[in-house]
DOSE-313694 format. One line per 2 residues: number of its first residue (from 1); for each residue y, z, x of N, C-alpha, C, O. Coordinates in steps of 0.02 Angstrom, whole numbers, plus 50000, padded with zeros to 5 digits. Each point is the difference from the previous one (the first is absolute). Example, Ala and Ser with C-alpha at 12.3 -4.5 7.8 and 13.67 -1.06 7.14 Angstrom:
2
1> 49716,50390,50660,50059,50000,49955,50060,50000,50045,49999,50033,50052  50054,49931,49930,50059,50003,50042,50055,50037,49961,50055,50008,50025 .
END
This chain:
243
1> 49076,49022,51565,49981,49997,49930,50030,50037,49941,50024,49983,49946  49962,50089,50094,50018,50067,49954,50081,49988,49999,50033,50008,49949 .
3> 49997,49971,50118,50076,49993,49986,50011,49972,49948,50020,50025,49947  49963,49907,50069,50019,49947,49944,50008,50025,49915,50044,49989,49958 .
5> 49887,50052,50041,49995,50027,49918,50050,50049,49985,50032,50004,49948  49973,50045,50118,50053,50038,49982,50064,49974,49981,50027,50012,49946 .
7> 49999,49950,50103,50068,49952,49983,50003,49972,49916,50049,50004,49964  49893,49972,50021,49988,49961,49947,50017,50049,49936,50033,49985,49951 .
9> 49932,50082,50065,50001,50056,49941,50079,50025,50007,50029,50016,49948  50002,49988,50106,50059,50029,50018,50049,49946,49948,50030,50024,49951 .
11> 49972,49897,50067,50032,49954,49958,49991,50010,49929,50048,49992,49962  49888,50026,50014,49993,49992,49932,50031,50061,49977,50040,49993,49954 .
13> 49951,50073,50073,50039,50059,49982,50066,50010,50004,50029,50044,49969  50003,49909,50075,50082,49986,49995,50010,49962,49938,50041,50018,49957 .
15> 49923,49929,50036,50014,49969,49935,49999,50028,49930,50037,49986,49952  49918,50052,50051,49982,50036,49936,50061,50058,50001,50022,50015,49944 .
17> 50003,50014,50105,50049,50047,50006,50074,49965,49965,50035,50025,49956  49974,49913,50081,50056,49960,49987,50001,49979,49914,50052,49993,49969 .
19> 49889,50001,50005,49976,49969,49928,50041,50062,49979,50059,49990,49984  49914,50075,50014,50011,50062,49969,50066,50008,49993,50024,50012,49945 .
21> 50022,49982,50119,50056,50014,50012,50051,49948,49951,50054,50017,49975  49911,49912,50019,50042,49952,49964,50018,50015,49932,50058,49995,49979 .
23> 49876,50031,49973,50003,50012,49956,50018,50078,49971,50002,50017,49940  50010,50019,50109,50033,50070,50007,50060,49985,49992,50028,50036,49958 .
25> 50016,49907,50075,50064,49987,49998,50007,49968,49939,50058,49982,49990  49896,50002,49957,50029,49963,49952,50025,50068,49935,50029,49992,49946 .
27> 49954,50052,50077,50015,50048,49946,50069,50012,49999,50017,50037,49954  50040,49938,50093,50056,50011,49993,50029,49938,49999,50062,49998,49999 .
29> 49899,49938,50002,50034,49954,50011,50036,49973,49951,50036,49953,50015  49961,50067,49928,50058,49974,49934,49975,49936,49988,50029,49964,49960 .
31> 49910,50013,50074,49984,49928,49955,49977,50006,49934,49977,50052,49977  50031,49877,49984,49980,50002,49926,49930,50017,50018,49977,50000,50057 .
33> 49985,50019,49873,49936,49996,50009,49946,49950,50024,49955,50007,50042  50065,49938,49918,49961,49951,50008,49997,49980,50086,49950,49982,50032 .
35> 50097,50024,49984,50001,49981,50091,49983,50048,50028,49981,49990,50058  50017,50071,49920,49951,50058,50034,49928,49997,49993,49967,50021,50048 .
37> 49999,49951,49891,49948,50008,50000,49960,49924,50040,49940,49995,50010  50101,49962,50003,49980,49936,50045,49978,50023,50075,49953,49985,50037 .
39> 50097,50056,49968,49996,50017,50070,49946,50062,50009,49970,50008,50053  50022,50029,49898,49944,50047,50019,49926,49951,50000,49957,50007,50043 .
41> 50041,49951,49908,49927,49960,50010,50003,49961,50075,49952,50005,50037  50102,49959,49981,49999,49967,50065,49981,50038,50046,49952,49987,50035 .
43> 50090,50078,49971,49997,50058,50052,49908,50018,50002,49966,50009,50051  50012,49993,49887,49940,50026,49999,49942,49944,50015,49951,50018,50033 .
45> 50052,49916,49945,49966,49961,50025,50004,49975,50065,49948,49976,50022  50108,50023,50018,49992,49990,50075,49979,50061,50031,49972,49989,50054 .
47> 50033,50070,49932,49972,50048,50040,49933,49995,49978,49965,49993,50050  50010,50007,49912,49916,50002,49978,49950,49949,50017,49939,50001,50001 .
49> 50117,49941,50016,49974,49939,49999,49953,49973,49940,49948,49968,50007  50080,50048,49940,49968,49994,49941,50009,49927,49976,50049,49969,50023 .
51> 49902,49997,49927,50002,49927,49976,50059,50016,49944,50048,49961,49995  49944,50097,49965,50054,49995,49959,50015,50081,49989,49961,50047,50010 .
53> 50103,49956,49967,50021,50083,49996,50027,49984,49941,50023,49944,49986  49974,50116,49969,50043,49997,49939,50018,50066,49974,49969,50051,50014 .
55> 50085,49947,49946,50043,50066,49972,49991,49992,49926,50017,49947,49972  49954,50111,49990,49990,49998,49943,50048,50067,49979,50000,50051,50034 .
57> 50042,49939,49903,50028,50053,49981,49982,50029,49941,49978,49959,49960  50023,50097,50018,49970,50030,49928,50068,49990,49954,50057,50013,50018 .
59> 49927,49967,49929,50050,50000,49939,49993,50049,49969,49949,50012,49967  50111,50029,50038,50002,50069,49959,49974,50003,49923,49967,50046,49975 .
61> 50057,49887,49987,49998,49986,49931,49922,49979,49979,49969,50019,49950  50014,49942,50095,49918,49966,49976,49968,50036,50033,49946,50003,49971 .
63> 50052,50044,50093,49950,50024,50031,49961,49928,50043,49945,50007,50028  50080,49950,49971,49959,49941,50037,50026,50007,50081,50045,50038,50018 .
65> 49922,49924,50018,50020,49985,50073,50007,49918,50002,49955,49959,49991  50109,50030,50021,50033,49937,50022,49989,49975,50052,50001,50046,50041 .
67> 49988,49900,49988,50016,49966,50062,50087,49999,50013,50035,49965,49964  49989,50068,50080,50072,49980,50009,50015,49964,50058,50053,49970,49997 .
69> 49905,50022,50072,49999,49968,50056,49948,49993,50023,49954,50041,49993  50043,49899,50044,49938,49976,50038,50040,49951,50045,50056,49978,49989 .
71> 49906,50011,50062,50023,49936,50049,49956,49946,49979,50021,49943,50010  49923,50065,49962,49950,49955,49984,50027,49943,49963,50038,50016,49955 .
73> 49951,49915,50053,50019,49935,49975,49954,49985,49949,50009,49950,49965  49938,50092,50025,49953,49981,49952,50019,49995,49925,50017,50056,49980 .
75> 49987,49892,49966,50011,50016,49948,49973,50038,49951,50035,50030,49960  49884,49974,50040,49950,50024,49974,50014,50082,50018,49993,50037,49952 .
77> 50024,49992,50107,50007,50059,50015,50054,50028,49986,49999,50060,49988  50060,49907,50011,50066,50021,49971,49998,50002,49924,50045,50031,49973 .
79> 49910,49939,49988,50003,49997,49935,49949,50050,49970,49985,49996,49940  49987,50051,50101,49943,50038,49967,50033,50046,49950,50060,50013,49998 .
81> 49899,50006,49967,50034,50037,49937,50008,50078,50019,49970,50026,50048  50063,50001,49921,50026,50067,50007,49936,50052,49983,49972,49997,49945 .
83> 50011,50048,50103,49960,50055,49989,50020,50064,49974,50048,50031,50024  49908,49993,49916,50015,50067,49975,49983,50057,50056,49969,49989,50052 .
85> 50056,50070,49928,49971,50053,50046,49927,50009,50001,49977,50009,49944  49981,49990,50101,49932,50002,50018,49966,49956,49982,49942,50011,49980 .
87> 50090,49916,50024,49968,49946,49985,50011,49949,50066,50049,49972,50023  49866,50031,50000,50010,49962,50072,50018,50028,50052,50022,50056,49989 .
89> 49980,49927,50075,49993,50046,50041,50077,50028,50019,50007,50056,50022  50041,49905,49968,50078,50017,49993,50019,50053,49958,50049,50037,50004 .
91> 49900,49962,49950,50030,50037,49930,49963,50066,50007,50028,50049,49976  49908,49958,50058,49968,50070,50009,50048,50022,50067,50020,50057,49992 .
93> 49999,49919,50058,50038,50023,50053,50058,50030,49967,50011,50057,50020  50042,49914,49923,50044,50019,49974,49983,50067,49949,50036,50050,49996 .
95> 49916,49940,49976,49975,50062,49955,49973,50056,50041,50008,50056,49976  49957,49939,50089,49997,50070,50034,50040,50003,50057,49995,50046,50040 .
97> 50043,49912,49967,50045,50004,50062,49953,50020,50063,50007,50050,50034  49949,49906,49973,49961,49998,50051,49981,49909,50036,49981,49947,49975 .
99> 50035,50075,50088,49968,49938,50030,49932,49959,49986,49958,50043,49988  50023,49914,50010,49942,49958,49994,50008,49935,50035,50043,49957,49997 .
101> 49893,50051,50042,49988,49944,50048,49923,49957,49972,49948,50030,49989  50058,49922,50006,49951,49940,49991,49982,49960,50053,50043,49977,50037 .
103> 49901,50013,49972,49975,49957,50055,49983,49928,49988,49992,49959,50045  50004,50030,49887,49991,49941,49982,50019,49991,49921,49952,50001,49961 .
105> 50112,49989,50010,50011,50010,49945,49962,49948,49956,49976,50014,49946  50022,49911,50091,49939,49955,49958,49931,50031,49972,49966,49970,49958 .
107> 50019,50079,50063,49934,50028,49987,50012,50072,49956,49949,50032,49988  50109,49993,49992,50013,50058,49975,50013,50004,49947,50056,49975,49996 .
109> 49917,50052,49926,50009,49981,49934,50061,50024,49987,50027,49981,49948  50013,50074,50101,50054,50038,49985,50056,49954,49986,50046,50007,49960 .
111> 49939,49936,50087,50061,49960,50019,49994,49944,49942,49948,49971,49982  50117,50020,49991,50004,49958,49919,50014,49934,50020,50003,49957,49956 .
113> 50008,50024,50111,50010,49931,49999,49963,49968,50073,50026,49986,50054  49906,50009,49926,49967,49990,50058,49992,49920,50001,49976,49975,50051 .
115> 50040,49985,49898,50009,49947,50005,50067,49959,50046,49995,49948,50033  50064,50092,49955,50050,50001,50050,49965,50004,50077,49993,49955,50041 .
117> 49991,50103,49962,49975,50025,50065,49973,49944,50030,50024,49976,50051  49926,50000,49922,49950,49942,50026,50044,49921,50014,49986,49956,50040 .
119> 50059,50047,49923,50052,49934,49998,50034,49997,50057,50001,49950,50037  50038,50117,49976,50044,50022,50055,49979,50018,50063,50034,50003,50052 .
121> 49887,50014,49937,49970,50029,50066,50023,50064,50024,50017,50017,50057  49978,50021,49880,50012,50079,50021,49949,50033,49994,49965,50004,49950 .
123> 50026,50029,50115,49949,50042,49997,49997,50083,49999,49987,50034,49951  50031,49989,50114,50016,50076,49984,50077,50018,49974,50050,49965,50005 .
125> 49945,50090,49970,50056,50035,49965,50018,50078,50019,49959,50045,49991  50110,49967,50039,50022,50079,49982,50044,49992,49971,50040,49956,50018 .
127> 49973,50083,49920,50032,50023,49951,50025,50069,49999,49961,50045,49986  50103,49969,50030,50030,50051,50012,50065,50009,49952,50041,49956,49986 .
129> 49957,50127,49986,50031,50005,49943,50086,50018,50037,50012,50037,50048  50029,49929,49919,50084,50022,50022,50008,50054,49932,49996,49992,49939 .
131> 50019,50071,50108,50014,50063,49957,50050,50035,50037,49999,50009,50061  50057,50016,49891,50051,50031,50029,49992,50088,49959,50000,50008,49939 .
133> 49995,50040,50104,49979,50062,49967,49945,49994,49968,50000,50029,49945  49940,49937,50074,49938,50007,49952,50014,49960,49933,49960,50010,49954 .
135> 50083,49953,50039,50019,49958,49947,49978,49935,50019,50023,49973,50050  49939,50002,49920,49968,49924,50016,50063,49944,49977,50022,50003,49942 .
137> 50003,49949,50104,50041,49957,49962,49973,49935,50011,50026,49951,49973  49920,50044,50068,49988,49916,50010,49932,50017,50048,49981,50058,50006 .
139> 49987,49888,50024,49955,49976,50047,50012,49954,50053,50021,49944,49984  49969,50069,50077,50001,49952,50051,49938,49977,50023,49962,50040,50028 .
141> 50019,49895,49963,49937,49956,50001,49998,49961,50069,50037,49952,50012  49917,50072,50030,49983,49953,50069,49934,49973,49995,49949,50033,49992 .
143> 50056,49904,50014,49927,49950,49992,49992,49970,50069,50051,49982,50030  49883,50011,50002,49989,49962,50057,49962,49935,49968,49985,50005,49940 .
145> 49999,49930,50098,49956,49963,49994,49938,49997,50023,49968,49947,50001  50009,50111,50021,49929,50015,50023,50000,50060,49993,50051,50035,49997 .
147> 49893,49984,50001,49962,50068,49992,50022,50047,50058,49987,49992,50060  50045,50054,49913,50046,50045,50061,49995,50089,49968,50020,50020,49945 .
149> 49953,50012,50101,49983,50064,49978,50076,50027,50034,50015,49988,50058  50033,50052,49891,50052,50022,50017,49999,50062,50030,49976,50047,49968 .
151> 50051,49966,50103,49984,50054,50036,50052,50057,49970,50042,49988,49957  49947,50074,50075,50050,50060,49974,50058,49968,50023,50035,49977,49955 .
153> 49986,50014,50111,50076,49976,50029,50036,49952,49957,50061,49999,49994  49894,49958,49973,50022,49942,49968,50027,50030,49929,50053,49982,49973 .
155> 49911,50057,50006,50010,50034,49942,50055,50045,49996,50034,50002,49949  49979,50039,50105,50040,50042,49998,50063,49956,50014,50050,50018,49968 .
157> 49957,49925,50075,50068,49959,49996,50012,49975,49935,50057,50004,49977  49892,49968,49987,50012,49977,49929,50026,50060,49959,50048,49990,49963 .
159> 49931,50058,50040,50023,50076,49954,50066,49990,50010,50033,49978,49953  49998,50035,50108,50057,50006,50030,50051,49966,49985,50056,50024,49987 .
161> 49925,49898,50016,50036,49948,49967,50008,50014,49921,50057,50003,49978  49893,50005,49984,50003,50006,49926,50048,50069,49988,50040,49997,49954 .
163> 49957,50053,50080,50044,50060,49998,50071,49992,50001,50042,50022,49962  49965,49935,50100,50082,49984,50008,50026,49945,49941,50055,50001,49973 .
165> 49898,49957,50015,50012,49956,49954,50019,50014,49938,50045,49972,49968  49912,50080,50014,50014,50039,49921,50050,50043,49997,50019,50008,49942 .
167> 50011,50023,50100,50080,50034,50015,50039,49946,49993,50049,50007,49964  49941,49937,50063,50052,49948,50004,50017,49960,49945,50054,49974,49986 .
169> 49882,50024,49979,50005,49959,49939,50042,50060,49945,50054,49987,49973  49911,50071,50021,50038,50059,49967,50071,49996,49992,50032,49987,49949 .
171> 49995,50031,50134,50070,49987,50019,50038,49930,49962,50052,50002,49968  49917,49949,50043,50032,49942,49977,49999,49991,49917,50040,49965,49969 .
173> 49916,50066,50008,49997,50003,49919,50045,50057,49977,50037,49983,49953  49969,50067,50065,50045,50055,49992,50085,49969,49999,50040,50002,49953 .
175> 49970,49969,50121,50060,49968,50006,50012,49945,49932,50047,50007,49962  49909,49948,50032,50001,49948,49941,50016,50039,49930,50043,49976,49964 .
177> 49927,50077,50018,50011,50036,49942,50073,50041,49995,50029,50013,49947  49992,50002,50113,50069,50029,50013,50064,49958,49982,50053,50018,49974 .
179> 49921,49909,50053,50056,49940,50013,49997,49985,49915,50055,49994,49973  49888,50001,49985,49987,49982,49945,50046,50051,49954,50040,49979,49958 .
181> 49949,50081,50054,50038,50051,49956,50078,49995,50013,50042,49994,49954  49973,50008,50113,50072,49985,50017,50039,49941,49964,50057,50006,49978 .
183> 49902,49932,50018,50005,49935,49970,50025,50009,49921,50049,49978,49969  49885,50070,50012,50007,50011,49917,50073,50040,49974,50029,49992,49946 .
185> 49988,50050,50108,50058,50039,49984,50055,49970,50012,50047,50022,49968  49968,49922,50075,50056,49968,50001,50009,49939,49951,50054,49973,49988 .
187> 49881,50009,49984,50001,49952,49953,50026,50038,49934,50038,49971,49961  49941,50096,50028,50028,50034,49938,50074,50013,50008,50036,50000,49950 .
189> 49986,50011,50102,50081,50015,50014,50045,49936,49994,50057,50002,49979  49914,49945,50039,50027,49924,49987,50001,49987,49929,50047,49965,49980 .
191> 49905,50058,49972,49992,49979,49937,50051,50037,49954,50039,49982,49957  49942,50084,50073,50056,50052,49952,50090,49967,50014,50045,49996,49959 .
193> 49955,49987,50100,50069,49984,50027,50018,49940,49945,50048,50002,49962  49905,49943,50041,50010,49937,49958,50010,50020,49924,50036,49970,49960 .
195> 49928,50082,50029,50001,50015,49919,50052,50034,49993,50020,49999,49942  50021,50043,50105,50052,50018,49978,50069,49944,49991,50048,49996,49962 .
197> 49930,49973,50085,50055,49941,50008,50002,49959,49939,50055,49985,49977  49890,49994,49992,49981,49941,49948,50021,50033,49940,50024,49970,49952 .
199> 49965,50109,50049,50018,50040,49936,50065,49996,49984,50019,49988,49943  50027,50024,50117,50077,50004,49993,50028,49934,50006,50058,49993,49979 .
201> 49915,49959,50044,50040,49922,49990,49982,49976,49942,50039,49962,49970  49893,50057,50000,49990,49965,49924,50010,50053,49953,49980,49990,49943 .
203> 50046,50066,50070,50006,50054,49942,49940,50003,49970,50005,49992,49939  49934,50018,50083,49942,50031,49966,49963,50051,50036,50013,50014,50058 .
205> 49940,50015,49907,49985,50068,50012,49935,49969,50074,49973,49945,50012  50024,50121,50020,49962,49979,50070,49921,49983,49976,49960,49969,50036 .
207> 50029,50049,49917,49922,49986,49973,49999,49922,49991,49953,49968,50023  50102,50000,49942,50014,49931,49993,50000,49980,50066,49947,49976,50021 .
209> 50102,50028,50017,50003,49973,50066,49932,50011,50045,49995,49962,50048  49965,50074,49943,49928,50009,50035,49962,49944,49962,49981,49956,50039 .
211> 50004,50032,49897,49968,49949,49966,50038,49925,50026,49965,49958,50029  50087,50033,49963,50021,49953,50027,49987,49965,50074,49992,49941,50013 .
213> 50008,50121,50034,49969,49991,50069,49939,49984,49992,49980,49948,50026  49985,50084,49945,49920,49990,49986,49982,49928,49974,49960,49964,50029 .
215> 50076,50019,49912,50008,49925,49980,50008,49935,50054,49963,49951,50005  50097,50067,50033,50014,49963,50048,49958,49979,50055,49995,49944,50025 .
217> 49975,50110,49991,49937,50007,50036,49951,49963,49991,49980,49964,50046  49991,50035,49896,49942,49973,49956,50015,49928,50005,49961,49965,50032 .
219> 50095,50006,49936,50015,49939,49992,50013,49949,50067,49979,49943,50010  50056,50094,50024,50008,49956,50075,49936,50027,50044,50008,49976,50057 .
221> 49956,50049,49942,49930,50008,50022,50023,50045,50085,49970,49993,50053  50070,50036,49939,50037,50042,50070,50001,50075,49968,50012,50020,49943 .
223> 49970,50010,50115,49991,50079,49995,50062,50038,49961,50050,49965,50001  49956,50083,49975,50057,50037,49981,50040,50032,50050,50055,50026,49991 .
225> 49912,49972,50066,50052,50036,50067,50036,49925,50013,50056,50003,50026  49921,49936,49962,50026,49933,50018,50060,50002,49955,50051,49982,50029 .
227> 49957,50033,49910,50037,49998,49940,50050,50040,50018,50057,49979,50009  49923,50085,49999,50055,50051,50011,50029,49995,50059,50054,50028,50003 .
229> 49925,49942,50052,50038,49987,50064,50057,49945,49989,50056,50005,50026  49923,49938,49930,50051,49966,49979,50051,50015,49940,50043,49957,49990 .
231> 49956,50098,49971,50042,50022,49961,50051,50040,50054,50057,49980,50007  49923,50066,50021,50030,50026,50052,50041,49962,50056,50050,50024,50026 .
233> 49925,49921,49988,50035,49954,50056,50071,49966,49957,50055,49992,50027  49929,49991,49908,50040,49958,49963,50063,50054,49988,50058,49979,49995 .
235> 49922,50098,50001,50062,50035,49979,50034,50030,50053,50055,50025,49994  49905,49973,50075,50047,49994,50070,50036,49945,49996,50060,50012,49994 .
237> 49923,49917,50007,50030,49946,50012,50074,50004,49929,50052,49968,50006  49938,50062,49954,50060,49994,49949,50046,50056,50021,50061,49991,49999 .
239> 49911,50072,50022,50053,50065,50035,50039,49956,50058,50060,50008,50005  49906,49945,50039,50020,49971,50060,50054,49951,49975,50053,50001,50032 .
241> 49943,49965,49926,50054,49958,49981,50059,50024,49961,50055,49975,49996  49921,50081,49976,50071,50035,49964,50055,50030,50065,50060,50010,49997 .
243> 49897,49998,50054,50044,50036,50049,50025,49943,50050,50038,50015,50047 .
END
């Protein structure tokens, strides 16, 4: 009996290590943020055998926690309203950067969606902060359908998953911002080039050429970049025909 128990414990331990490794690998995966978040909640739910696992990110502008990923198919859970910092269990976790465990959320006044919990048969909750260098960026939630007292080893694994996930999310967002900045620079260069071409072709001032590009963009409901690319392409075709 003892051998069987030890074997089971060892298998659980291996499963947990594998889960942490999977999430750690997401740091350099290059996945889009939405894909990354879905994988994090999926791995968390599988590892913790949870009823629902969800990931909420903190909107830096509104200071609200927004559900960004969950493996739940429950419409009532997925449409839960955003939480302000300090509001509800997840809001307190994000505000204080401290894990909170609740034995039964259906009976805890801090949990604001007790009716949803009853409807979806959600009971115990472990809510862990997602933090990068002590800066909270979100919360990882793990629910069970029966009363469950989360053990220290379980919370250690959940915390490790949250820490790795936070770094992966931060990297993905930094990459996205870098790509956006690069795209914005490329767009500016294309518009400048198109403005020069239009200014020379129509013998007008560059400022007038810019306004024409802007007007064409609004009239055609296309981006200024698309209009600029069309002008540049037309010029290239004209030059090729001459040669």
